[in-house]
C-alpha positions as CSV (number, residue, x, y, z in Angstrom):
1,M,0.0,0.0,0.0
2,N,3.0,2.3,0.4
3,K,3.5,2.2,-3.4
4,L,0.0,3.6,-3.9
5,F,0.6,6.3,-1.3
6,Y,3.9,7.4,-3.0
7,L,2.3,7.3,-6.4
8,L,-0.6,9.5,-5.3
9,L,1.8,11.8,-3.5
10,T,3.9,12.1,-6.7
11,A,0.9,12.7,-8.8
12,A,-0.3,15.5,-6.4
13,G,3.1,17.1,-6.4
14,T,3.3,17.0,-10.1
15,I,-0.2,18.6,-10.4
16,V,0.8,21.4,-8.1
17,I,4.1,22.0,-10.0
18,G,2.3,21.8,-13.3
19,S,-0.3,24.3,-12.2
20,F,2.5,26.8,-11.3
21,V,4.4,26.1,-14.6
22,I,1.4,26.4,-16.9
23,F,0.1,29.5,-15.0
24,S,3.5,31.2,-15.3
25,V,3.8,30.3,-19.0
26,E,0.2,31.1,-20.1
27,S,-1.1,33.9,-17.8
28,S,1.0,36.7,-19.4
29,H,-0.2,35.9,-22.9
30,P,-3.2,38.2,-24.0
31,D,-5.1,35.4,-25.7
32,S,-4.6,32.9,-22.8
33,Q,-7.6,31.1,-21.3
34,I,-5.5,30.4,-18.2
35,N,-5.8,33.7,-16.3
36,T,-6.0,32.5,-12.7
37,M,-4.3,29.9,-10.6
38,L,-7.6,28.0,-10.4
39,D,-7.8,27.9,-14.2
40,A,-4.2,26.4,-14.1
41,V,-5.2,23.8,-11.5
42,W,-8.3,22.9,-13.5
43,W,-6.4,22.5,-16.7
44,T,-3.6,20.5,-15.0
45,V,-6.0,18.1,-13.3
46,A,-8.1,17.7,-16.5
47,T,-5.0,17.0,-18.5
48,V,-3.3,14.6,-16.1
49,T,-6.5,12.6,-15.5
50,T,-6.8,12.2,-19.3
51,V,-10.2,13.8,-19.2
52,G,-9.1,16.8,-21.3
53,Y,-12.3,18.8,-21.4
54,G,-10.9,21.3,-23.9
55,D,-12.6,24.2,-22.3
56,I,-9.2,25.6,-21.3
57,V,-6.3,25.1,-23.6
58,P,-2.7,26.5,-23.7
59,V,-2.1,29.0,-26.5
60,T,1.7,29.5,-26.3
61,E,4.2,27.1,-27.8
62,T,5.8,26.6,-24.4
63,G,2.4,25.9,-22.9
64,K,1.7,23.3,-25.6
65,I,5.0,21.6,-24.9
66,V,4.1,21.5,-21.2
67,A,0.7,20.1,-22.2
68,I,2.3,17.3,-24.1
69,F,4.5,16.4,-21.1
70,Y,1.4,16.3,-18.8
71,M,-0.6,14.3,-21.2
72,F,2.1,11.6,-21.3
73,F,2.6,11.9,-17.6
74,G,-1.2,11.4,-17.0
75,I,-1.2,8.2,-19.1
76,G,1.9,6.9,-17.3
77,I,0.5,7.6,-13.8
78,L,-2.8,6.0,-14.8
79,G,-1.0,2.9,-16.1
80,I,1.2,2.6,-13.0
81,F,-1.9,3.1,-10.7
82,L,-3.8,0.4,-12.4
83,S,-0.8,-1.9,-12.4
84,V,-0.3,-1.4,-8.6
85,V,-4.0,-2.0,-7.9
86,G,-4.2,-5.0,-10.1
87,T,-1.0,-6.5,-8.5
88,Q,-2.6,-6.1,-5.1
89,F,-5.8,-7.9,-6.2
90,Y,-3.6,-10.7,-7.7
91,K,-1.5,-11.1,-4.6
92,N,-4.5,-11.2,-2.3
93,R,-6.3,-13.8,-4.5
94,F,-3.3,-16.1,-4.7
95,S,-2.4,-15.8,-1.0
96,K,-5.9,-16.9,-0.1
97,E,-5.6,-19.9,-2.6
98,E,-2.2,-20.8,-1.1
99,K,-3.7,-20.9,2.4
100,E,-6.6,-23.0,1.1
101,I,-4.1,-25.4,-0.6
102,S,-2.0,-25.5,2.5
103,H,-5.0,-26.5,4.6
104,A,-6.0,-29.1,2.0
105,Q,-2.5,-30.5,2.0
106,K,-2.5,-30.8,5.8
107,L,-5.8,-32.7,5.7
108,I,-4.5,-35.0,3.0
109,L,-1.3,-35.7,5.0
110,A,-3.3,-36.4,8.1
111,R,-5.5,-38.8,6.2
112,M,-2.5,-40.5,4.8
113,D,-1.0,-40.9,8.3
114,D,-4.3,-42.5,9.4
115,L,-4.2,-44.9,6.5
116,E,-0.6,-45.9,7.2
117,K,-1.5,-46.6,10.9
118,N,-4.5,-48.6,9.8
119,Q,-2.4,-50.5,7.4
120,Q,0.2,-51.3,10.1
121,E,-2.5,-52.5,12.4
122,M,-4.0,-54.7,9.7
123,K,-0.6,-56.2,9.0
124,K,-0.2,-57.0,12.7
125,E,-3.7,-58.5,12.8
126,L,-3.0,-60.5,9.7
127,K,0.3,-61.8,11.1
128,N,-1.4,-62.8,14.3
129,L,-4.1,-64.6,12.3
130,V,-1.5,-66.4,10.2
131,D,0.4,-67.4,13.4
132,E,-2.8,-68.7,14.9
133,L,-3.6,-70.7,11.9
134,K,-0.1,-72.2,11.9
135,E,-0.4,-73.1,15.5
136,R,-3.8,-74.8,14.9
137,K,-2.4,-76.7,12.0
138,N,0.5,-78.1,14.0
């Protein structure tokens, strides 16, 4: 679970940094749609989460380069997040199955021990019967 925490912490930090970067790049341009810090946060979150509403877009070349970086970053973070969650489900599923198999193995081994004891007892009884028959014959 630590991996997930660090992943979310990294994503949050990157969103904060990206908001400051896109705001500083875009806010000074006269045609910019990113005029406030809230606009910058909105754009960054929409881009990183791969939603990309398109209501706010960068207009400067530097802003577009930053946008490309954040688009790829969002896809990467999403892929890593899904991988971490999927791995946890996988580990949980197989650890339960291993416990079930281990329990089943213990039951089988116990049953085999019982069968071996019964076999030994039957051998003794059979030997006693054979000895008795030999004595009667003589």
